C-alpha positions as CSV (number, residue, x, y, z in Angstrom):
1,X,-92.9,-87.9,-7.3
2,X,-90.2,-90.3,-8.6
3,X,-92.8,-92.2,-10.5
4,X,-93.5,-89.1,-12.6
5,X,-89.9,-88.8,-13.7
6,X,-88.9,-89.8,-17.1
7,X,-85.1,-89.3,-17.6
8,X,-84.8,-91.0,-20.9
9,X,-85.6,-87.9,-23.0
10,X,-83.3,-85.5,-21.1
11,X,-79.8,-84.5,-22.2
12,X,-76.6,-85.4,-20.5
13,X,-75.0,-83.0,-17.9
14,X,-71.9,-82.6,-15.8
15,X,-71.6,-81.4,-12.2
16,X,-68.8,-78.8,-11.5
17,X,-67.3,-78.0,-8.2
18,X,-64.1,-77.3,-6.4
19,X,-62.4,-78.1,-3.1
20,X,-59.6,-76.5,-1.1
21,X,-57.6,-76.4,2.1
22,X,-60.8,-75.4,4.2
23,X,-63.1,-78.2,2.9
24,X,-64.3,-80.3,5.7
25,X,-64.2,-84.0,5.3
26,X,-67.7,-84.7,6.8
27,X,-69.4,-81.9,4.8
28,X,-67.7,-82.9,1.6
29,X,-69.0,-86.5,2.0
30,X,-72.5,-85.2,2.6
31,X,-72.3,-83.2,-0.5
32,X,-71.1,-86.2,-2.5
33,X,-73.8,-88.4,-1.0
34,X,-76.4,-85.9,-2.3
35,X,-75.0,-86.0,-5.8
36,X,-75.0,-89.9,-5.7
37,X,-78.7,-90.2,-5.0
38,X,-79.8,-87.8,-7.8
39,X,-82.7,-89.2,-9.7
40,X,-81.0,-88.1,-13.0
41,X,-77.4,-89.2,-12.9
42,X,-74.5,-87.0,-14.2
43,X,-72.3,-87.9,-17.1
44,X,-69.3,-86.5,-15.3
45,X,-68.4,-84.8,-12.0
46,X,-65.7,-82.5,-12.7
47,X,-63.9,-81.6,-9.4
48,X,-61.1,-79.1,-9.1
49,X,-58.7,-79.6,-6.4
50,X,-57.5,-76.0,-5.9
51,X,-54.2,-76.4,-4.0
52,X,-53.6,-78.2,-0.8
53,X,-56.5,-80.3,0.8
54,X,-56.7,-82.3,4.0
55,X,-55.6,-85.9,4.0
56,X,-59.0,-86.8,5.2
57,X,-60.6,-85.2,2.2
58,X,-58.3,-87.2,-0.1
59,X,-59.4,-90.3,1.6
60,X,-63.1,-89.5,1.0
61,X,-62.4,-88.6,-2.5
62,X,-60.6,-91.9,-3.2
63,X,-63.6,-93.8,-1.7
64,X,-66.3,-91.9,-3.8
65,X,-64.2,-92.1,-7.0
66,X,-64.8,-95.9,-7.0
67,X,-68.5,-95.5,-7.5
68,X,-68.9,-92.1,-9.1
69,X,-67.8,-90.6,-12.4
70,X,-65.4,-88.1,-10.9
71,X,-62.8,-86.5,-12.9
72,X,-60.1,-84.4,-11.2
73,X,-58.6,-81.3,-12.2
74,X,-55.6,-80.5,-9.9
75,X,-54.1,-77.1,-9.2
76,X,-50.7,-77.4,-7.5
77,X,-51.4,-73.8,-5.9
78,X,-54.6,-72.4,-4.9
79,X,-56.0,-70.1,-7.7
80,X,-59.1,-68.9,-6.0
81,X,-62.7,-70.1,-6.5
82,X,-63.5,-68.2,-9.7
83,X,-60.3,-69.3,-11.8
84,X,-60.6,-72.8,-10.4
85,X,-64.2,-73.1,-11.7
86,X,-63.3,-71.5,-15.1
87,X,-60.5,-74.2,-15.4
88,X,-63.0,-76.8,-14.4
89,X,-65.5,-75.6,-16.8
90,X,-63.1,-76.2,-19.7
91,X,-63.0,-79.9,-18.8
92,X,-66.7,-80.3,-18.9
93,X,-68.0,-82.5,-21.7
94,X,-71.7,-81.9,-21.4
95,X,-73.6,-78.9,-22.9
96,X,-75.4,-78.5,-19.6
97,X,-73.5,-77.9,-16.4
98,X,-74.8,-77.9,-12.9
99,X,-72.7,-76.3,-10.2
100,X,-72.3,-77.8,-6.6
101,X,-70.6,-76.7,-3.4
102,X,-68.5,-78.9,-1.4
103,X,-70.5,-78.2,1.8
104,X,-74.2,-77.9,0.6
105,X,-76.9,-80.7,0.0
106,X,-78.4,-81.3,-3.3
107,X,-82.1,-82.6,-3.1
108,X,-82.5,-85.7,-4.9
109,X,-84.5,-84.2,-7.8
110,X,-82.4,-81.2,-8.3
111,X,-80.7,-82.3,-11.4
112,X,-83.8,-83.6,-13.1
113,X,-85.8,-80.3,-12.6
114,X,-82.9,-78.1,-13.5
115,X,-81.8,-80.1,-16.6
116,X,-85.5,-80.3,-17.7
117,X,-85.8,-76.5,-17.6
118,X,-82.6,-75.9,-19.5
119,X,-83.5,-78.6,-22.1
120,X,-86.4,-76.4,-23.2
121,X,-83.8,-74.2,-25.0
122,X,-85.2,-70.7,-24.1
123,X,-83.2,-70.3,-20.8
124,X,-79.4,-70.0,-20.4
125,X,-79.0,-69.9,-16.6
126,X,-81.4,-71.6,-14.0
127,X,-81.3,-71.4,-10.2
128,X,-83.8,-72.0,-7.4
129,X,-84.8,-70.9,-3.9
130,X,-82.9,-72.7,-1.2
131,X,-83.4,-74.2,2.3
132,X,-80.8,-73.1,4.9
133,X,-79.4,-75.1,7.8
134,X,-76.6,-74.7,10.3
135,X,-75.2,-78.1,11.2
136,X,-77.9,-80.8,10.5
137,X,-79.2,-80.8,7.0
138,X,-82.4,-82.3,8.4
139,X,-83.1,-79.3,10.5
140,X,-84.0,-76.4,8.2
141,X,-84.0,-73.1,9.8
142,X,-84.9,-70.8,7.0
143,X,-86.0,-70.4,3.5
144,X,-84.3,-68.0,1.0
145,X,-86.6,-67.2,-1.7
146,X,-85.4,-65.8,-5.1
147,X,-87.0,-63.8,-7.9
148,X,-88.4,-66.4,-10.4
149,X,-88.7,-64.5,-13.7
150,X,-86.1,-63.2,-16.1
151,X,-87.7,-59.7,-15.6
152,X,-87.7,-59.7,-11.9
153,X,-84.1,-61.1,-11.9
154,X,-83.0,-58.3,-14.3
155,X,-84.5,-55.8,-11.8
156,X,-83.1,-57.3,-8.6
157,X,-79.5,-57.7,-9.8
158,X,-79.0,-54.0,-8.8
159,X,-79.9,-54.8,-5.2
160,X,-78.9,-58.4,-4.5
161,X,-77.2,-61.4,-6.1
162,X,-80.3,-62.9,-7.8
163,X,-79.0,-66.4,-8.3
164,X,-77.9,-68.8,-5.5
165,X,-74.7,-70.1,-6.8
166,X,-74.9,-73.6,-5.4
167,X,-78.2,-74.1,-7.2
168,X,-77.3,-72.9,-10.6
169,X,-77.2,-74.8,-13.8
170,X,-76.4,-73.3,-17.2
171,X,-75.6,-73.9,-20.9
172,X,-71.9,-74.2,-21.3
173,X,-71.5,-72.4,-24.6
174,X,-73.5,-69.4,-23.2
175,X,-71.2,-69.0,-20.3
176,X,-67.9,-69.7,-22.3
177,X,-68.7,-66.9,-24.6
178,X,-68.3,-64.5,-21.7
179,X,-64.5,-64.4,-21.9
180,X,-64.3,-68.0,-20.7
181,X,-67.0,-67.4,-17.9
182,X,-65.7,-67.0,-14.3
183,X,-63.1,-64.4,-13.4
184,X,-60.8,-63.9,-10.4
185,X,-63.3,-62.2,-8.3
186,X,-62.9,-63.2,-4.6
187,X,-66.3,-63.6,-2.8
188,X,-68.3,-62.4,-5.7
189,X,-67.2,-64.5,-8.7
190,X,-70.8,-65.6,-9.4
191,X,-72.4,-62.1,-9.0
192,X,-69.8,-60.7,-11.4
193,X,-70.7,-63.5,-14.0
194,X,-74.5,-62.8,-13.7
195,X,-74.0,-59.1,-14.3
196,X,-72.1,-59.7,-17.5
197,X,-74.5,-62.5,-18.5
198,X,-77.5,-60.2,-18.3
199,X,-75.8,-57.6,-20.3
200,X,-74.9,-60.1,-23.0
201,X,-78.6,-61.0,-23.3
202,X,-78.5,-64.4,-21.6
203,X,-81.9,-65.6,-20.3
204,X,-82.4,-66.3,-16.5
205,X,-84.9,-68.2,-14.3
206,X,-85.2,-69.4,-10.8
207,X,-87.4,-72.3,-9.9
208,X,-89.7,-71.4,-7.1
209,X,-89.2,-74.8,-5.2
210,X,-85.9,-75.1,-3.3
211,X,-83.6,-77.7,-4.8
212,X,-80.5,-77.2,-2.5
213,X,-80.1,-76.9,1.2
214,X,-77.2,-74.6,2.0
215,X,-75.0,-74.6,5.2
216,X,-75.0,-71.3,6.8
217,X,-73.0,-71.8,10.0
218,X,-70.2,-69.4,9.7
219,X,-71.2,-68.1,6.3
220,X,-72.7,-64.8,7.7
221,X,-69.4,-64.1,9.6
222,X,-67.4,-64.5,6.5
223,X,-69.8,-62.2,4.5
224,X,-68.8,-59.1,6.7
225,X,-65.8,-57.0,7.3
226,X,-63.5,-54.6,5.7
227,X,-62.1,-57.2,3.4
228,X,-65.4,-57.2,1.4
229,X,-65.3,-53.5,0.7
230,X,-62.9,-54.2,-2.2
231,X,-65.2,-56.8,-3.7
232,X,-68.1,-54.4,-3.5
233,X,-66.2,-51.8,-5.3
234,X,-65.1,-54.3,-8.0
235,X,-68.9,-55.1,-8.5
236,X,-69.6,-51.4,-9.1
237,X,-66.9,-51.5,-11.8
238,X,-68.4,-54.5,-13.4
239,X,-71.7,-52.7,-13.7
240,X,-69.8,-49.7,-15.2
241,X,-68.0,-52.0,-17.7
242,X,-71.6,-52.7,-19.1
243,X,-72.8,-49.1,-19.1
244,X,-72.6,-45.9,-17.2
245,X,-76.4,-46.1,-16.4
246,X,-76.0,-49.7,-15.0
247,X,-73.2,-48.5,-12.7
248,X,-75.3,-45.5,-11.5
249,X,-78.4,-47.8,-10.8
250,X,-76.1,-50.0,-8.6
251,X,-74.8,-47.0,-6.5
252,X,-77.7,-46.7,-4.0
253,X,-77.5,-50.4,-3.3
254,X,-73.7,-50.3,-3.0
255,X,-73.9,-47.7,-0.2
256,X,-76.3,-49.8,1.8
257,X,-74.4,-53.0,1.1
258,X,-71.0,-51.5,2.2
259,X,-72.7,-50.3,5.5
260,X,-74.3,-53.7,6.0
261,X,-70.9,-55.7,5.7
262,X,-69.5,-53.5,8.6
263,X,-72.3,-54.2,11.1
264,X,-71.8,-56.4,14.1
265,X,-72.5,-60.1,13.5
266,X,-75.4,-60.1,16.0
267,X,-77.0,-57.1,14.1
268,X,-76.4,-58.9,10.8
269,X,-77.9,-62.1,12.1
270,X,-81.0,-60.3,13.4
271,X,-81.5,-58.8,10.0
272,X,-81.4,-62.2,8.2
273,X,-83.5,-63.9,10.8
274,X,-86.3,-61.5,11.0
275,X,-86.3,-59.5,7.7
276,X,-84.2,-61.2,5.0
277,X,-85.4,-64.8,5.5
278,X,-88.7,-66.7,5.6
279,X,-88.7,-68.7,8.8
280,X,-89.1,-72.5,7.9
281,X,-91.9,-74.3,9.9
């Protein structure tokens, strides 16, 4: 596949990510390694240090800064993921931005295919399906398939988050015009952004092929509990901010979602394993 790739005609892009006190050194190193091997190299890697980070993470960061174009944006105190990304986005120089998470793995051609799609000029936001793994990125356990077309994404947003955040690439000016992009919206900063982006007329697409491997150990436990109820309610308010009809369309899904986040972990795991994911073989 590499022989088919022509990078010369593609525009520059920046990677954007953030780290914080719970960032694990080994996972962070794996994420940076996956950026380092991209067939299409970034102009910049904008990394927000959102408050305190472990000394071991600092050591890894210092090591990779020697060979990668990493620019640091430092918050003395933790601002939260949404505001950290909003601050980092302002520092991005390229018109195309690719998000990355500090614990996920980018497949080597992720940047190429995402930038190639965005360079066509008719799409503002591009994501992809993802592989899921627990501890070893080489042992994929499931495949999370996403709606591909703008039409399907527009419909599914009332039921689920239609874009995998660690896979997304977007046109900077399209996101900035949404009041600067990300907001302070714990757990759902990306979902909130996509709702507002669709209402503003931005065009979406998901690439069918998985371009990122997501680490899911512990993720499902974090995505349940009473602490999420407030976030779900705020999502409803985001829909209502766009229009009354959009808020009403989200209400049936909200009822199910609130029930789901209160289920025991073993029940949630069963749903994901047998109903909500495609088993990888």
